C-alpha positions as CSV (number, residue, x, y, z in Angstrom):
1,M,-12.1,-69.8,-145.1
2,N,-13.1,-71.0,-141.4
3,D,-11.7,-71.2,-138.4
4,F,-11.1,-74.8,-138.7
5,Q,-9.5,-74.5,-142.0
6,A,-7.1,-71.9,-140.7
7,D,-6.4,-74.1,-137.8
8,S,-6.2,-77.0,-140.1
9,L,-3.5,-75.2,-142.5
10,G,-1.5,-74.6,-139.0
11,L,-2.4,-70.9,-139.4
12,S,-2.9,-70.1,-135.6
13,S,-4.3,-66.6,-134.6
14,A,-1.7,-65.7,-132.2
15,A,0.0,-63.4,-134.5
16,L,-3.0,-61.6,-135.8
17,P,-2.6,-58.5,-133.2
18,L,0.5,-57.8,-134.3
19,L,-0.3,-58.2,-137.8
20,G,-3.6,-56.1,-137.2
21,A,-1.2,-53.2,-135.8
22,L,1.3,-53.2,-138.3
23,I,-1.7,-52.7,-141.1
24,H,-3.4,-50.1,-139.0
25,E,0.5,-48.6,-139.0
26,R,1.0,-48.6,-142.5
27,L,-2.6,-48.4,-144.4
28,G,-4.6,-46.8,-141.6
29,V,-7.3,-49.6,-141.7
30,F,-8.1,-50.6,-138.1
31,Y,-9.2,-53.9,-136.7
32,D,-10.2,-54.0,-133.2
33,K,-10.1,-57.6,-131.1
34,G,-13.4,-58.4,-132.0
35,R,-12.7,-58.4,-135.7
36,H,-9.7,-60.3,-135.6
37,D,-11.7,-63.3,-137.3
38,V,-12.5,-61.1,-140.2
39,L,-8.8,-59.9,-140.9
40,R,-7.7,-63.9,-140.4
41,D,-10.2,-65.0,-143.1
42,R,-8.6,-62.4,-145.5
43,L,-5.4,-62.5,-144.9
44,A,-4.8,-66.5,-144.7
45,P,-5.3,-67.2,-148.2
46,L,-2.2,-64.9,-148.7
47,V,-0.5,-66.9,-145.8
48,V,-1.1,-70.1,-147.6
49,E,-0.1,-68.7,-151.4
50,R,3.2,-67.8,-149.8
51,G,4.0,-71.1,-148.8
52,F,3.8,-69.9,-145.1
53,D,2.7,-72.1,-141.9
54,S,2.0,-69.0,-139.6
55,F,0.7,-65.7,-139.6
56,L,3.9,-64.8,-137.8
57,D,6.0,-65.7,-140.8
58,F,3.7,-63.2,-143.2
59,Y,3.9,-60.3,-140.5
60,Y,7.7,-60.6,-140.5
61,L,7.5,-60.4,-144.7
62,L,5.6,-57.5,-144.3
63,K,7.6,-55.7,-141.8
64,Y,10.7,-56.4,-142.3
65,D,11.4,-57.4,-146.0
66,E,12.0,-54.5,-148.2
67,S,10.8,-56.5,-151.2
68,A,7.4,-57.0,-150.2
69,A,5.7,-53.9,-151.8
70,A,3.7,-56.6,-154.1
71,D,2.8,-58.3,-151.1
72,W,1.3,-55.2,-149.4
73,G,-0.5,-54.7,-152.8
74,R,-2.3,-58.0,-152.2
75,V,-2.9,-57.3,-148.7
76,S,-4.7,-53.7,-149.8
77,D,-6.5,-56.2,-152.4
78,A,-7.5,-58.5,-150.0
79,L,-9.3,-55.8,-147.2
80,A,-10.8,-54.3,-149.8
81,V,-14.4,-53.3,-149.5
82,P,-15.8,-53.2,-152.8
83,E,-19.1,-51.8,-152.2
84,T,-19.6,-49.1,-154.5
85,Y,-22.1,-48.2,-157.0
86,F,-23.3,-44.9,-159.6
87,W,-25.2,-42.2,-158.5
88,R,-24.1,-42.6,-154.9
89,E,-24.8,-40.1,-152.3
90,M,-25.5,-37.7,-154.9
91,D,-26.9,-34.9,-152.7
92,Q,-23.2,-34.0,-151.9
93,I,-22.1,-34.2,-155.5
94,H,-24.9,-32.2,-156.9
95,A,-24.3,-29.5,-154.1
96,V,-20.3,-29.5,-155.1
97,V,-21.5,-29.1,-159.0
98,K,-23.9,-26.3,-158.3
99,H,-22.0,-24.3,-155.6
100,A,-18.8,-25.4,-155.0
101,V,-17.6,-25.3,-158.7
102,P,-19.1,-21.9,-159.5
103,E,-17.5,-20.2,-156.8
104,L,-13.7,-22.1,-157.5
105,V,-14.1,-21.4,-161.1
106,K,-14.9,-17.4,-160.5
107,A,-12.1,-17.3,-158.2
108,R,-9.4,-19.9,-160.0
109,S,-6.3,-18.8,-161.9
110,A,-5.4,-20.4,-165.2
111,E,-4.9,-23.6,-163.7
112,P,-7.5,-26.1,-164.3
113,L,-10.1,-27.1,-161.8
114,R,-8.8,-30.4,-160.1
115,I,-10.7,-32.9,-158.3
116,W,-9.4,-36.1,-156.3
117,S,-11.6,-38.9,-155.4
118,V,-10.1,-41.4,-152.9
119,P,-10.8,-44.2,-152.3
120,S,-12.3,-44.4,-155.8
121,A,-12.7,-48.4,-156.0
122,S,-13.5,-49.6,-159.4
123,G,-14.2,-46.0,-160.9
124,E,-17.7,-45.6,-160.2
125,E,-17.4,-42.3,-158.1
126,P,-14.8,-40.5,-160.4
127,L,-17.3,-41.3,-163.3
128,T,-20.2,-40.4,-161.6
129,I,-18.6,-37.1,-160.7
130,A,-17.7,-36.5,-164.3
131,M,-21.4,-37.1,-165.4
132,A,-22.5,-34.5,-163.1
133,L,-20.3,-32.2,-164.2
134,E,-21.1,-33.2,-167.5
135,E,-24.7,-33.0,-167.2
136,A,-24.2,-29.2,-165.9
137,G,-22.1,-28.5,-168.9
138,W,-18.8,-27.3,-167.3
139,F,-16.5,-29.1,-169.1
140,D,-17.0,-26.8,-172.2
141,R,-16.6,-23.8,-169.8
142,V,-13.6,-24.5,-168.1
143,P,-10.6,-27.2,-168.0
144,I,-11.1,-30.0,-165.3
145,E,-9.2,-32.6,-164.2
146,I,-10.6,-35.5,-162.4
147,H,-8.3,-38.2,-160.9
148,G,-9.0,-41.5,-159.4
149,S,-6.9,-43.3,-156.4
150,D,-7.2,-46.3,-154.2
151,A,-4.6,-48.4,-152.2
152,S,-5.7,-51.6,-153.8
153,P,-4.0,-52.5,-157.3
154,A,-6.8,-54.8,-158.2
155,A,-9.4,-52.2,-157.8
156,I,-7.4,-49.4,-160.0
157,E,-6.9,-52.4,-162.6
158,R,-10.9,-52.8,-162.7
159,A,-11.4,-49.1,-163.1
160,R,-9.1,-48.6,-166.2
161,A,-10.9,-51.8,-167.7
162,G,-13.9,-49.7,-167.0
163,R,-16.3,-53.1,-167.7
164,Y,-19.4,-52.7,-165.0
165,R,-21.6,-55.2,-164.0
166,E,-25.7,-54.4,-163.4
167,R,-24.9,-54.2,-159.7
168,S,-23.5,-51.0,-160.5
169,F,-26.3,-49.2,-162.0
170,R,-29.0,-49.7,-159.5
171,A,-29.0,-45.9,-158.7
172,L,-28.2,-44.3,-161.9
173,P,-31.3,-43.2,-163.9
174,P,-32.0,-45.4,-167.0
175,P,-31.8,-42.3,-169.4
176,L,-28.0,-41.3,-168.2
177,R,-27.2,-45.1,-168.2
178,E,-27.9,-45.1,-172.1
179,K,-26.7,-41.7,-172.7
180,Y,-23.1,-42.9,-170.9
181,F,-22.8,-46.2,-171.1
182,Q,-22.8,-48.9,-173.9
183,L,-23.0,-52.8,-174.1
184,E,-20.4,-55.2,-174.8
185,G,-21.7,-58.6,-173.7
186,S,-22.5,-59.0,-170.2
187,D,-20.5,-55.6,-169.2
188,S,-21.5,-51.9,-169.6
189,L,-18.4,-49.7,-170.6
190,P,-18.3,-46.0,-170.6
191,V,-18.7,-44.0,-174.0
192,P,-15.3,-42.7,-174.9
193,A,-16.1,-39.0,-174.2
194,L,-16.9,-40.1,-170.3
195,R,-13.8,-42.2,-170.2
196,R,-12.0,-39.2,-171.1
197,R,-12.7,-37.3,-168.8
198,I,-10.9,-39.2,-165.7
199,T,-7.4,-37.6,-166.0
200,S,-5.9,-40.6,-164.2
201,W,-6.0,-43.6,-162.0
202,S,-3.3,-44.3,-159.4
203,V,-2.7,-46.7,-156.5
204,V,-2.2,-44.3,-153.5
205,N,-2.2,-45.5,-150.0
206,L,-3.8,-42.9,-147.7
207,F,-1.0,-43.4,-145.1
208,D,1.6,-42.9,-147.9
209,D,2.4,-39.2,-146.8
210,A,4.2,-38.3,-150.1
211,A,1.7,-39.8,-152.5
212,V,-1.1,-37.9,-150.7
213,A,0.8,-34.6,-150.8
214,A,1.5,-34.8,-154.2
215,R,-2.2,-35.6,-155.3
216,A,-4.2,-33.4,-152.6
217,R,-3.2,-30.1,-153.7
218,V,-6.6,-30.0,-155.2
219,P,-9.8,-27.9,-154.1
220,I,-12.5,-30.7,-154.2
221,L,-11.4,-33.8,-152.7
222,F,-13.8,-36.8,-152.2
223,C,-12.7,-39.2,-149.2
224,R,-16.3,-40.9,-148.9
225,N,-17.1,-44.2,-146.8
226,V,-13.1,-45.2,-145.8
227,F,-13.1,-43.3,-142.3
228,I,-15.3,-45.9,-141.0
229,Y,-12.5,-48.6,-141.2
230,F,-10.0,-46.3,-139.7
231,S,-9.2,-45.4,-136.3
232,E,-9.4,-42.1,-134.9
233,A,-5.8,-41.2,-134.8
234,G,-5.7,-42.5,-138.5
235,I,-8.3,-40.2,-139.4
236,R,-6.6,-37.4,-138.0
237,R,-3.3,-38.5,-139.7
238,V,-5.0,-38.5,-142.9
239,T,-7.2,-35.3,-143.0
240,E,-3.9,-33.1,-141.5
241,G,-2.4,-34.6,-144.6
242,F,-5.0,-32.9,-146.8
243,A,-5.1,-30.0,-144.9
244,R,-1.4,-29.1,-145.0
245,V,-1.7,-28.9,-149.1
246,M,-5.0,-28.4,-150.1
247,P,-5.9,-24.5,-151.3
248,D,-7.8,-22.3,-149.3
249,P,-10.7,-22.7,-149.6
250,S,-11.5,-25.8,-150.5
251,Y,-13.7,-29.0,-149.9
252,L,-13.8,-32.2,-148.5
253,C,-16.6,-34.5,-148.8
254,I,-16.8,-37.5,-146.9
255,G,-19.5,-40.2,-146.4
256,A,-23.1,-39.5,-144.7
257,S,-22.2,-41.6,-142.0
258,E,-18.6,-40.0,-141.2
259,S,-17.5,-37.2,-138.9
260,L,-14.7,-35.2,-138.5
261,L,-16.3,-32.8,-135.8
262,R,-14.2,-34.8,-132.9
263,V,-11.0,-35.2,-135.0
264,T,-9.7,-32.1,-136.5
265,S,-10.5,-28.4,-136.4
266,R,-8.7,-27.7,-139.6
267,F,-12.1,-28.7,-141.7
268,E,-15.4,-26.8,-140.7
269,L,-18.6,-28.8,-141.5
270,T,-20.6,-26.4,-144.0
271,E,-24.1,-26.7,-145.2
272,L,-24.1,-26.5,-149.1
273,G,-26.8,-26.5,-151.2
274,G,-28.8,-28.8,-148.8
275,A,-25.7,-31.0,-148.3
276,F,-23.1,-31.1,-145.8
277,V,-19.2,-31.1,-146.8
278,Y,-16.0,-29.7,-144.9
279,L,-14.7,-26.6,-145.8
280,K,-11.0,-25.6,-145.6
281,H,-9.8,-21.8,-145.3
282,R,-7.8,-19.9,-143.6
């Protein structure tokens, strides 16, 4: 929906700063003034679908209506950036599997080794982690749980469905695709043995402190390529929430283009097997 279409529907952009601030407050995603056009184009269909003739009406709904949970889910869907694929940024995953997992297993209690991937989008990252662990033989040695979460309900539904098109496989080595996926029509589906390696899929907003606290009690947490959309204050809030509940020691993996160096001192940048991760320790 372009500027003319939005304006012709009576969707004045005057309330976009209010909406942007509310979204930043509730979801952490930050839209500065230069990106209000992106925000407008993504939310305009939701405003029209609701029968409103202004962004201000939509703002009041989201801010004050206690029954607006489903609308917030649709906002998360509209703002989601579904750029993901199998075998992405594998140097970090290989380093975790080769170096972090053995250290954690050596020191672990009787509990399973738990890994959380958030945002997991349509599931490619958790399944990639599972494949890497499977290739290294870890599932035969210790109990492992992998949990995938995303703020977008639609993304989690796609992850549960587990149907992937060619674009998701652009980096996955062909032998692994043949081993772990089966064709069904024009889609590729994880084989049942791989699908079972994912313990759960769930909708989690990184600004929902209670939901994060319940999931982040893990020694390995992948939170990659989301902080590029957050403000510094938002990143600090999320990482402080992680640090409060993650055990000592634990590993936080963020995207290659992201950094926590000026944001928090709770995690220390550490070189691990040729890749960089953040280590939390006493």
